[in-house]
Backbone atoms as SQL, in Angstrom:
CREATE TABLE atoms (id INTEGER PRIMARY KEY, chain TEXT, resi INTEGER, resn TEXT, atom TEXT, x REAL, y REAL, z REAL);
INSERT INTO atoms VALUES
  (1, 'A', 1, 'MET', 'N', 43.366, 69.471, -176.340),
  (2, 'A', 1, 'MET', 'CA', 43.238, 70.934, -177.491),
  (3, 'A', 1, 'MET', 'C', 43.497, 72.223, -176.706),
  (4, 'A', 2, 'SER', 'N', 44.124, 73.426, -176.912),
  (5, 'A', 2, 'SER', 'CA', 44.168, 74.320, -176.317),
  (6, 'A', 2, 'SER', 'C', 43.610, 75.476, -177.142),
  (7, 'A', 3, 'LEU', 'N', 42.669, 76.132, -176.890),
  (8, 'A', 3, 'LEU', 'CA', 41.952, 77.248, -177.933),
  (9, 'A', 3, 'LEU', 'C', 42.718, 79.005, -176.800),
  (10, 'A', 4, 'ASP', 'N', 43.329, 78.588, -176.196),
  (11, 'A', 4, 'ASP', 'CA', 43.580, 79.819, -175.458),
  (12, 'A', 4, 'ASP', 'C', 43.914, 80.941, -176.333),
  (13, 'A', 5, 'ASN', 'N', 44.393, 80.911, -177.234),
  (14, 'A', 5, 'ASN', 'CA', 45.403, 82.151, -178.002),
  (15, 'A', 5, 'ASN', 'C', 44.074, 82.700, -179.439),
  (16, 'A', 6, 'ILE', 'N', 42.905, 81.981, -179.404),
  (17, 'A', 6, 'ILE', 'CA', 42.187, 82.440, -180.299),
  (18, 'A', 6, 'ILE', 'C', 40.616, 83.144, -179.839),
  (19, 'A', 7, 'VAL', 'N', 40.645, 83.424, -178.466),
  (20, 'A', 7, 'VAL', 'CA', 39.584, 84.042, -177.778),
  (21, 'A', 7, 'VAL', 'C', 40.322, 85.474, -177.033),
  (22, 'A', 8, 'PHE', 'N', 39.808, 86.551, -177.378),
  (23, 'A', 8, 'PHE', 'CA', 39.724, 87.693, -176.605),
  (24, 'A', 8, 'PHE', 'C', 38.653, 87.998, -175.506),
  (25, 'A', 9, 'ASN', 'N', 39.076, 87.367, -174.273),
  (26, 'A', 9, 'ASN', 'CA', 37.708, 87.238, -173.469),
  (27, 'A', 9, 'ASN', 'C', 37.997, 88.498, -172.560),
  (28, 'A', 10, 'ASN', 'N', 37.469, 89.611, -172.978),
  (29, 'A', 10, 'ASN', 'CA', 37.177, 90.669, -171.987),
  (30, 'A', 10, 'ASN', 'C', 35.566, 91.017, -171.760),
  (31, 'A', 11, 'ASP', 'N', 35.760, 91.496, -170.534),
  (32, 'A', 11, 'ASP', 'CA', 34.224, 91.775, -170.165),
  (33, 'A', 11, 'ASP', 'C', 33.634, 93.074, -169.861),
  (34, 'A', 12, 'THR', 'N', 34.785, 93.893, -170.302),
  (35, 'A', 12, 'THR', 'CA', 34.539, 95.176, -170.538),
  (36, 'A', 12, 'THR', 'C', 34.873, 95.746, -172.106),
  (37, 'A', 13, 'ASP', 'N', 34.127, 96.926, -172.109),
  (38, 'A', 13, 'ASP', 'CA', 34.210, 97.283, -173.847),
  (39, 'A', 13, 'ASP', 'C', 35.172, 98.199, -173.452),
  (40, 'A', 14, 'ALA', 'N', 35.425, 98.926, -174.607),
  (41, 'A', 14, 'ALA', 'CA', 36.641, 100.149, -174.783),
  (42, 'A', 14, 'ALA', 'C', 36.762, 101.147, -173.764),
  (43, 'A', 15, 'PHE', 'N', 35.623, 101.741, -173.283),
  (44, 'A', 15, 'PHE', 'CA', 35.771, 102.582, -172.029),
  (45, 'A', 15, 'PHE', 'C', 35.786, 101.687, -170.493),
  (46, 'A', 16, 'GLY', 'N', 35.846, 100.509, -170.536),
  (47, 'A', 16, 'GLY', 'CA', 35.937, 100.160, -168.869),
  (48, 'A', 16, 'GLY', 'C', 34.501, 99.724, -168.376),
  (49, 'A', 17, 'ALA', 'N', 33.657, 99.770, -169.223),
  (50, 'A', 17, 'ALA', 'CA', 32.197, 99.701, -168.485),
  (51, 'A', 17, 'ALA', 'C', 31.818, 98.286, -168.802),
  (52, 'A', 18, 'GLU', 'N', 31.108, 97.655, -168.127),
  (53, 'A', 18, 'GLU', 'CA', 30.588, 96.138, -168.221),
  (54, 'A', 18, 'GLU', 'C', 29.300, 96.592, -168.823),
  (55, 'A', 19, 'ASP', 'N', 28.791, 95.569, -170.008),
  (56, 'A', 19, 'ASP', 'CA', 27.875, 95.967, -171.039),
  (57, 'A', 19, 'ASP', 'C', 27.104, 94.674, -170.873),
  (58, 'A', 20, 'ASN', 'N', 26.159, 93.832, -170.525),
  (59, 'A', 20, 'ASN', 'CA', 25.486, 92.603, -170.232),
  (60, 'A', 20, 'ASN', 'C', 24.299, 92.636, -170.537),
  (61, 'A', 21, 'THR', 'N', 23.861, 93.747, -171.009),
  (62, 'A', 21, 'THR', 'CA', 22.574, 93.757, -171.434),
  (63, 'A', 21, 'THR', 'C', 22.041, 93.338, -172.743),
  (64, 'A', 22, 'ALA', 'N', 22.857, 93.803, -173.980),
  (65, 'A', 22, 'ALA', 'CA', 22.368, 92.981, -175.211),
  (66, 'A', 22, 'ALA', 'C', 23.525, 92.203, -175.850),
  (67, 'A', 23, 'PRO', 'N', 23.176, 91.619, -176.774),
  (68, 'A', 23, 'PRO', 'CA', 24.493, 90.694, -177.310),
  (69, 'A', 23, 'PRO', 'C', 25.062, 92.301, -178.319),
  (70, 'A', 24, 'SER', 'N', 26.228, 92.235, -178.379),
  (71, 'A', 24, 'SER', 'CA', 27.341, 93.033, -179.258),
  (72, 'A', 24, 'SER', 'C', 26.931, 92.526, -180.709),
  (73, 'A', 25, 'SER', 'N', 26.911, 91.359, -180.976),
  (74, 'A', 25, 'SER', 'CA', 26.687, 90.679, -182.343),
  (75, 'A', 25, 'SER', 'C', 26.076, 89.735, -182.504),
  (76, 'A', 26, 'VAL', 'N', 25.370, 89.429, -183.523),
  (77, 'A', 26, 'VAL', 'CA', 24.499, 88.164, -183.764),
  (78, 'A', 26, 'VAL', 'C', 25.464, 86.893, -184.777),
  (79, 'A', 27, 'VAL', 'N', 25.729, 86.188, -184.031),
  (80, 'A', 27, 'VAL', 'CA', 26.517, 84.728, -184.837),
  (81, 'A', 27, 'VAL', 'C', 25.209, 83.750, -185.488),
  (82, 'A', 28, 'HIS', 'N', 25.020, 83.953, -186.669),
  (83, 'A', 28, 'HIS', 'CA', 23.840, 83.063, -187.201),
  (84, 'A', 28, 'HIS', 'C', 24.619, 81.689, -187.938),
  (85, 'A', 29, 'ILE', 'N', 23.778, 80.885, -187.398),
  (86, 'A', 29, 'ILE', 'CA', 24.558, 79.331, -187.660),
  (87, 'A', 29, 'ILE', 'C', 23.434, 78.567, -188.729),
  (88, 'A', 30, 'ARG', 'N', 23.499, 78.419, -189.847),
  (89, 'A', 30, 'ARG', 'CA', 22.151, 77.812, -190.664),
  (90, 'A', 30, 'ARG', 'C', 22.956, 76.623, -191.600),
  (91, 'A', 31, 'ASN', 'N', 21.763, 75.957, -192.039),
  (92, 'A', 31, 'ASN', 'CA', 22.176, 74.721, -192.531),
  (93, 'A', 31, 'ASN', 'C', 22.007, 74.963, -194.140),
  (94, 'A', 32, 'GLN', 'N', 22.581, 74.857, -195.310),
  (95, 'A', 32, 'GLN', 'CA', 22.236, 74.918, -196.466),
  (96, 'A', 32, 'GLN', 'C', 22.223, 73.770, -197.275),
  (97, 'A', 33, 'GLN', 'N', 21.288, 73.547, -197.711),
  (98, 'A', 33, 'GLN', 'CA', 21.107, 72.092, -198.501),
  (99, 'A', 33, 'GLN', 'C', 21.580, 72.067, -200.132),
  (100, 'A', 34, 'ARG', 'N', 22.409, 70.797, -200.232),
  (101, 'A', 34, 'ARG', 'CA', 23.048, 71.085, -201.534),
  (102, 'A', 34, 'ARG', 'C', 22.374, 70.046, -202.310),
  (103, 'A', 35, 'ASN', 'N', 22.818, 68.948, -202.508),
  (104, 'A', 35, 'ASN', 'CA', 22.019, 67.938, -203.606),
  (105, 'A', 35, 'ASN', 'C', 21.846, 66.063, -202.588),
  (106, 'A', 36, 'GLY', 'N', 20.689, 65.951, -202.752),
  (107, 'A', 36, 'GLY', 'CA', 20.726, 64.599, -201.990),
  (108, 'A', 36, 'GLY', 'C', 20.553, 64.862, -200.700),
  (109, 'A', 37, 'ARG', 'N', 21.698, 63.935, -199.739),
  (110, 'A', 37, 'ARG', 'CA', 21.526, 64.423, -198.366),
  (111, 'A', 37, 'ARG', 'C', 22.724, 64.913, -197.934),
  (112, 'A', 38, 'LYS', 'N', 23.499, 65.790, -198.968),
  (113, 'A', 38, 'LYS', 'CA', 24.803, 66.442, -198.717),
  (114, 'A', 38, 'LYS', 'C', 24.153, 67.943, -198.419),
  (115, 'A', 39, 'SER', 'N', 24.621, 68.540, -197.292),
  (116, 'A', 39, 'SER', 'CA', 24.453, 70.043, -196.822),
  (117, 'A', 39, 'SER', 'C', 25.576, 70.469, -196.313),
  (118, 'A', 40, 'LEU', 'N', 25.690, 71.805, -196.333),
  (119, 'A', 40, 'LEU', 'CA', 26.758, 73.078, -195.662),
  (120, 'A', 40, 'LEU', 'C', 26.066, 73.349, -194.385),
  (121, 'A', 41, 'THR', 'N', 26.940, 73.489, -193.408),
  (122, 'A', 41, 'THR', 'CA', 26.438, 74.523, -192.370),
  (123, 'A', 41, 'THR', 'C', 27.444, 75.962, -192.306),
  (124, 'A', 42, 'THR', 'N', 26.779, 76.967, -192.249),
  (125, 'A', 42, 'THR', 'CA', 27.771, 78.182, -192.397),
  (126, 'A', 42, 'THR', 'C', 27.642, 79.080, -191.037),
  (127, 'A', 43, 'ILE', 'N', 28.532, 79.649, -190.626),
  (128, 'A', 43, 'ILE', 'CA', 28.631, 80.452, -189.461),
  (129, 'A', 43, 'ILE', 'C', 28.772, 81.730, -189.917),
  (130, 'A', 44, 'SER', 'N', 28.066, 82.999, -189.800),
  (131, 'A', 44, 'SER', 'CA', 28.378, 84.148, -190.034),
  (132, 'A', 44, 'SER', 'C', 28.093, 85.289, -188.955),
  (133, 'A', 45, 'GLY', 'N', 28.676, 86.302, -188.909),
  (134, 'A', 45, 'GLY', 'CA', 28.269, 87.172, -187.519),
  (135, 'A', 45, 'GLY', 'C', 29.634, 87.116, -186.697),
  (136, 'A', 46, 'LEU', 'N', 30.595, 86.362, -186.631),
  (137, 'A', 46, 'LEU', 'CA', 31.658, 86.399, -185.752),
  (138, 'A', 46, 'LEU', 'C', 32.129, 87.657, -185.714),
  (139, 'A', 47, 'ALA', 'N', 32.902, 87.766, -184.445),
  (140, 'A', 47, 'ALA', 'CA', 33.681, 89.134, -184.022),
  (141, 'A', 47, 'ALA', 'C', 34.849, 89.360, -185.419),
  (142, 'A', 48, 'ASP', 'N', 35.171, 90.428, -185.624),
  (143, 'A', 48, 'ASP', 'CA', 36.066, 90.695, -186.417),
  (144, 'A', 48, 'ASP', 'C', 37.758, 90.184, -185.803),
  (145, 'A', 49, 'ASP', 'N', 37.890, 90.529, -184.614),
  (146, 'A', 49, 'ASP', 'CA', 39.251, 90.024, -184.124),
  (147, 'A', 49, 'ASP', 'C', 39.772, 88.660, -183.722),
  (148, 'A', 50, 'LEU', 'N', 38.413, 87.619, -184.369),
  (149, 'A', 50, 'LEU', 'CA', 39.123, 86.173, -184.077),
  (150, 'A', 50, 'LEU', 'C', 39.505, 85.637, -184.885),
  (151, 'A', 51, 'ASP', 'N', 40.451, 84.518, -185.003),
  (152, 'A', 51, 'ASP', 'CA', 40.862, 83.934, -185.957),
  (153, 'A', 51, 'ASP', 'C', 40.181, 82.905, -186.415),
  (154, 'A', 52, 'LEU', 'N', 39.591, 83.043, -187.777),
  (155, 'A', 52, 'LEU', 'CA', 38.612, 82.169, -188.204),
  (156, 'A', 52, 'LEU', 'C', 39.082, 81.141, -188.807),
  (157, 'A', 53, 'LYS', 'N', 40.219, 80.763, -189.075),
  (158, 'A', 53, 'LYS', 'CA', 41.248, 79.807, -190.092),
  (159, 'A', 53, 'LYS', 'C', 41.424, 78.977, -188.569),
  (160, 'A', 54, 'LYS', 'N', 41.666, 79.685, -187.579),
  (161, 'A', 54, 'LYS', 'CA', 41.981, 78.641, -186.324),
  (162, 'A', 54, 'LYS', 'C', 40.936, 78.010, -185.619),
  (163, 'A', 55, 'ILE', 'N', 39.871, 78.502, -185.700),
  (164, 'A', 55, 'ILE', 'CA', 38.642, 78.038, -185.079),
  (165, 'A', 55, 'ILE', 'C', 38.141, 77.224, -185.748),
  (166, 'A', 56, 'LEU', 'N', 38.329, 77.254, -187.402),
  (167, 'A', 56, 'LEU', 'CA', 37.916, 76.342, -188.332),
  (168, 'A', 56, 'LEU', 'C', 38.407, 75.104, -188.107),
  (169, 'A', 57, 'LYS', 'N', 40.225, 75.207, -187.990),
  (170, 'A', 57, 'LYS', 'CA', 40.697, 74.069, -187.555),
  (171, 'A', 57, 'LYS', 'C', 40.234, 73.344, -186.769),
  (172, 'A', 58, 'TYR', 'N', 39.965, 73.945, -185.332),
  (173, 'A', 58, 'TYR', 'CA', 39.640, 72.848, -184.558),
  (174, 'A', 58, 'TYR', 'C', 38.126, 72.538, -184.668),
  (175, 'A', 59, 'ILE', 'N', 37.274, 72.970, -185.140),
  (176, 'A', 59, 'ILE', 'CA', 35.987, 72.456, -185.553),
  (177, 'A', 59, 'ILE', 'C', 36.197, 71.171, -186.526),
  (178, 'A', 60, 'ARG', 'N', 37.173, 71.342, -187.512),
  (179, 'A', 60, 'ARG', 'CA', 37.128, 70.155, -188.399),
  (180, 'A', 60, 'ARG', 'C', 37.964, 69.125, -187.867),
  (181, 'A', 61, 'LYS', 'N', 38.968, 69.430, -186.866),
  (182, 'A', 61, 'LYS', 'CA', 39.490, 68.350, -186.090),
  (183, 'A', 61, 'LYS', 'C', 38.571, 67.369, -184.932),
  (184, 'A', 62, 'MET', 'N', 37.551, 68.380, -184.427),
  (185, 'A', 62, 'MET', 'CA', 36.998, 67.681, -183.336),
  (186, 'A', 62, 'MET', 'C', 35.546, 66.963, -184.107),
  (187, 'A', 63, 'TYR', 'N', 34.983, 67.314, -185.103),
  (188, 'A', 63, 'TYR', 'CA', 33.722, 66.683, -185.483),
  (189, 'A', 63, 'TYR', 'C', 34.277, 66.141, -187.134),
  (190, 'A', 64, 'GLN', 'N', 35.560, 65.816, -187.317),
  (191, 'A', 64, 'GLN', 'CA', 35.779, 64.837, -188.414),
  (192, 'A', 64, 'GLN', 'C', 35.013, 65.131, -189.779),
  (193, 'A', 65, 'THR', 'N', 35.270, 66.407, -190.106),
  (194, 'A', 65, 'THR', 'CA', 34.767, 67.099, -191.107),
  (195, 'A', 65, 'THR', 'C', 35.558, 67.896, -191.719),
  (196, 'A', 66, 'ASN', 'N', 35.213, 68.460, -193.289),
  (197, 'A', 66, 'ASN', 'CA', 35.844, 69.492, -193.802),
  (198, 'A', 66, 'ASN', 'C', 35.325, 70.614, -193.844),
  (199, 'A', 67, 'GLY', 'N', 35.795, 72.001, -194.096),
  (200, 'A', 67, 'GLY', 'CA', 35.704, 73.124, -194.022),
  (201, 'A', 67, 'GLY', 'C', 36.212, 74.097, -194.714),
  (202, 'A', 68, 'THR', 'N', 35.885, 75.284, -194.984),
  (203, 'A', 68, 'THR', 'CA', 36.638, 76.760, -195.640),
  (204, 'A', 68, 'THR', 'C', 35.891, 77.975, -194.869),
  (205, 'A', 69, 'VAL', 'N', 36.659, 79.258, -195.135),
  (206, 'A', 69, 'VAL', 'CA', 36.311, 80.340, -194.751),
  (207, 'A', 69, 'VAL', 'C', 36.518, 80.711, -196.096),
  (208, 'A', 70, 'LYS', 'N', 34.929, 81.608, -196.348),
  (209, 'A', 70, 'LYS', 'CA', 34.684, 82.347, -197.457),
  (210, 'A', 70, 'LYS', 'C', 34.362, 83.646, -197.258),
  (211, 'A', 71, 'ASN', 'N', 34.620, 84.842, -198.185),
  (212, 'A', 71, 'ASN', 'CA', 34.245, 86.244, -197.963),
  (213, 'A', 71, 'ASN', 'C', 33.210, 86.352, -198.747),
  (214, 'A', 72, 'ASP', 'N', 32.003, 86.647, -198.074),
  (215, 'A', 72, 'ASP', 'CA', 30.850, 86.894, -198.645),
  (216, 'A', 72, 'ASP', 'C', 30.424, 88.713, -198.882),
  (217, 'A', 73, 'LYS', 'N', 29.795, 88.939, -199.583),
  (218, 'A', 73, 'LYS', 'CA', 29.641, 90.295, -199.842),
  (219, 'A', 73, 'LYS', 'C', 28.575, 90.978, -198.542),
  (220, 'A', 74, 'GLU', 'N', 27.852, 90.366, -198.251),
  (221, 'A', 74, 'GLU', 'CA', 26.630, 90.480, -197.798),
  (222, 'A', 74, 'GLU', 'C', 26.848, 90.353, -196.185),
  (223, 'A', 75, 'HIS', 'N', 27.609, 89.167, -195.791),
  (224, 'A', 75, 'HIS', 'CA', 27.630, 88.531, -194.332),
  (225, 'A', 75, 'HIS', 'C', 29.285, 88.759, -194.010),
  (226, 'A', 76, 'GLY', 'N', 30.175, 89.234, -195.079),
  (227, 'A', 76, 'GLY', 'CA', 31.449, 89.380, -194.090),
  (228, 'A', 76, 'GLY', 'C', 32.231, 87.823, -194.336),
  (229, 'A', 77, 'ASP', 'N', 32.938, 87.549, -193.542),
  (230, 'A', 77, 'ASP', 'CA', 33.673, 86.291, -193.416),
  (231, 'A', 77, 'ASP', 'C', 33.051, 85.052, -192.894),
  (232, 'A', 78, 'VAL', 'N', 32.679, 84.285, -193.774),
  (233, 'A', 78, 'VAL', 'CA', 31.878, 82.835, -193.491),
  (234, 'A', 78, 'VAL', 'C', 32.587, 81.729, -193.407),
  (235, 'A', 79, 'ILE', 'N', 32.458, 81.171, -192.386),
  (236, 'A', 79, 'ILE', 'CA', 32.819, 79.716, -192.155),
  (237, 'A', 79, 'ILE', 'C', 31.744, 78.754, -192.646),
  (238, 'A', 80, 'GLN', 'N', 32.159, 77.869, -193.562),
  (239, 'A', 80, 'GLN', 'CA', 31.309, 76.948, -194.167),
  (240, 'A', 80, 'GLN', 'C', 31.864, 75.522, -193.832),
  (241, 'A', 81, 'VAL', 'N', 31.085, 74.439, -193.248),
  (242, 'A', 81, 'VAL', 'CA', 31.767, 73.177, -192.737),
  (243, 'A', 81, 'VAL', 'C', 30.781, 72.457, -193.314),
  (244, 'A', 82, 'GLN', 'N', 31.393, 71.426, -193.817),
  (245, 'A', 82, 'GLN', 'CA', 30.446, 70.160, -194.634),
  (246, 'A', 82, 'GLN', 'C', 29.612, 69.340, -193.724),
  (247, 'A', 83, 'GLY', 'N', 28.283, 69.162, -193.682),
  (248, 'A', 83, 'GLY', 'CA', 27.143, 68.513, -192.901),
  (249, 'A', 83, 'GLY', 'C', 26.449, 69.149, -192.188),
  (250, 'A', 84, 'ASP', 'N', 25.696, 68.906, -191.680),
  (251, 'A', 84, 'ASP', 'CA', 24.777, 69.626, -190.354),
  (252, 'A', 84, 'ASP', 'C', 25.076, 69.588, -189.130),
  (253, 'A', 85, 'LEU', 'N', 25.871, 70.471, -188.609),
  (254, 'A', 85, 'LEU', 'CA', 26.518, 70.616, -187.509),
  (255, 'A', 85, 'LEU', 'C', 26.143, 71.481, -186.417),
  (256, 'A', 86, 'ARG', 'N', 24.879, 72.213, -186.734),
  (257, 'A', 86, 'ARG', 'CA', 24.509, 73.272, -186.220),
  (258, 'A', 86, 'ARG', 'C', 24.328, 73.243, -184.706),
  (259, 'A', 87, 'LYS', 'N', 23.783, 72.164, -183.979),
  (260, 'A', 87, 'LYS', 'CA', 23.826, 71.982, -182.814),
  (261, 'A', 87, 'LYS', 'C', 25.304, 71.940, -182.075),
  (262, 'A', 88, 'GLU', 'N', 25.986, 70.947, -182.569),
  (263, 'A', 88, 'GLU', 'CA', 27.489, 70.789, -182.487),
  (264, 'A', 88, 'GLU', 'C', 28.145, 72.308, -182.466),
  (265, 'A', 89, 'ILE', 'N', 28.004, 73.111, -183.747),
  (266, 'A', 89, 'ILE', 'CA', 28.942, 74.116, -183.538),
  (267, 'A', 89, 'ILE', 'C', 28.454, 75.062, -182.551),
  (268, 'A', 90, 'ALA', 'N', 27.494, 75.092, -182.162),
  (269, 'A', 90, 'ALA', 'CA', 27.036, 76.395, -181.345),
  (270, 'A', 90, 'ALA', 'C', 27.360, 75.813, -179.852),
  (271, 'A', 91, 'GLN', 'N', 27.665, 74.384, -179.597),
  (272, 'A', 91, 'GLN', 'CA', 27.790, 74.188, -178.347),
  (273, 'A', 91, 'GLN', 'C', 29.394, 74.189, -178.368),
  (274, 'A', 92, 'PHE', 'N', 30.016, 74.368, -179.492),
  (275, 'A', 92, 'PHE', 'CA', 31.531, 74.364, -179.556),
  (276, 'A', 92, 'PHE', 'C', 31.571, 76.014, -179.362),
  (277, 'A', 93, 'LEU', 'N', 31.029, 77.284, -180.045),
  (278, 'A', 93, 'LEU', 'CA', 31.274, 78.111, -179.586),
  (279, 'A', 93, 'LEU', 'C', 30.945, 78.745, -178.339),
  (280, 'A', 94, 'THR', 'N', 30.004, 77.968, -177.491),
  (281, 'A', 94, 'THR', 'CA', 29.929, 78.518, -176.001),
  (282, 'A', 94, 'THR', 'C', 30.953, 77.963, -175.238),
  (283, 'A', 95, 'GLU', 'N', 31.090, 76.702, -175.454),
  (284, 'A', 95, 'GLU', 'CA', 31.979, 75.802, -174.555),
  (285, 'A', 95, 'GLU', 'C', 33.514, 76.744, -174.680),
  (286, 'A', 96, 'TYR', 'N', 33.983, 76.795, -175.877),
  (287, 'A', 96, 'TYR', 'CA', 35.088, 77.568, -175.693),
  (288, 'A', 96, 'TYR', 'C', 35.155, 78.907, -175.712),
  (289, 'A', 97, 'LYS', 'N', 33.902, 79.654, -175.293),
  (290, 'A', 97, 'LYS', 'CA', 33.852, 81.214, -175.235),
  (291, 'A', 97, 'LYS', 'C', 34.228, 81.939, -176.254),
  (292, 'A', 98, 'VAL', 'N', 33.906, 81.715, -177.456),
  (293, 'A', 98, 'VAL', 'CA', 34.053, 82.394, -178.432),
  (294, 'A', 98, 'VAL', 'C', 33.093, 83.351, -178.740),
  (295, 'A', 99, 'CYS', 'N', 32.067, 82.747, -178.378),
  (296, 'A', 99, 'CYS', 'CA', 30.612, 83.870, -178.186),
  (297, 'A', 99, 'CYS', 'C', 29.793, 83.362, -177.067),
  (298, 'A', 100, 'ASP', 'N', 29.170, 84.081, -176.550),
  (299, 'A', 100, 'ASP', 'CA', 27.802, 83.865, -175.382),
  (300, 'A', 100, 'ASP', 'C', 26.924, 83.075, -176.422),
  (301, 'A', 101, 'LYS', 'N', 25.928, 82.298, -175.268),
  (302, 'A', 101, 'LYS', 'CA', 24.862, 81.478, -175.923),
  (303, 'A', 101, 'LYS', 'C', 23.777, 82.509, -176.193),
  (304, 'A', 102, 'ASP', 'N', 23.335, 83.680, -175.856),
  (305, 'A', 102, 'ASP', 'CA', 22.589, 84.598, -176.211),
  (306, 'A', 102, 'ASP', 'C', 22.932, 85.305, -177.291),
  (307, 'A', 103, 'GLU', 'N', 24.099, 85.189, -177.680),
  (308, 'A', 103, 'GLU', 'CA', 24.667, 85.736, -179.400),
  (309, 'A', 103, 'GLU', 'C', 24.240, 84.899, -180.552),
  (310, 'A', 104, 'ILE', 'N', 24.228, 83.859, -180.017),
  (311, 'A', 104, 'ILE', 'CA', 23.856, 82.646, -181.474),
  (312, 'A', 104, 'ILE', 'C', 22.368, 82.623, -181.554),
  (313, 'A', 105, 'LYS', 'N', 22.069, 82.673, -183.099),
  (314, 'A', 105, 'LYS', 'CA', 20.679, 82.452, -183.531),
  (315, 'A', 105, 'LYS', 'C', 21.160, 80.984, -184.373),
  (316, 'A', 106, 'LEU', 'N', 20.120, 80.218, -184.354),
  (317, 'A', 106, 'LEU', 'CA', 20.182, 78.911, -184.802),
  (318, 'A', 106, 'LEU', 'C', 19.167, 78.932, -185.737),
  (319, 'A', 107, 'HIS', 'N', 19.100, 79.072, -187.107),
  (320, 'A', 107, 'HIS', 'CA', 18.494, 79.030, -188.068),
  (321, 'A', 107, 'HIS', 'C', 17.831, 77.445, -188.506),
  (322, 'A', 108, 'GLY', 'N', 16.289, 77.170, -188.661),
  (323, 'A', 108, 'GLY', 'CA', 16.162, 76.108, -189.121),
  (324, 'A', 108, 'GLY', 'C', 15.746, 74.797, -188.265),
  (325, 'A', 109, 'PHE', 'N', 15.588, 75.508, -186.997),
  (326, 'A', 109, 'PHE', 'CA', 14.784, 74.527, -185.993),
  (327, 'A', 109, 'PHE', 'C', 13.566, 75.019, -185.588);
């Protein structure tokens, strides 16, 4: 699978200066318990220039699960995936350079 066209890999900001001191945005990965053993993993805080539906498509194929992109008033666009996949999604986001490891905040561990 090729994810070349979903990531904008620019190490410089709009003014051409490199800034690696602080994360530009924080990506929150949470587990939301449903009923019984069922749960949802939610990913919020991803950059606006990313194609969330394409990212979700690759997550669904790699981890054999289902998911959707929801629009939340408080958090903006949120990816919801069935099951507890917090560690796997954090690894996916860093491996395919969707965001840096220091930008990811795992909740519930």
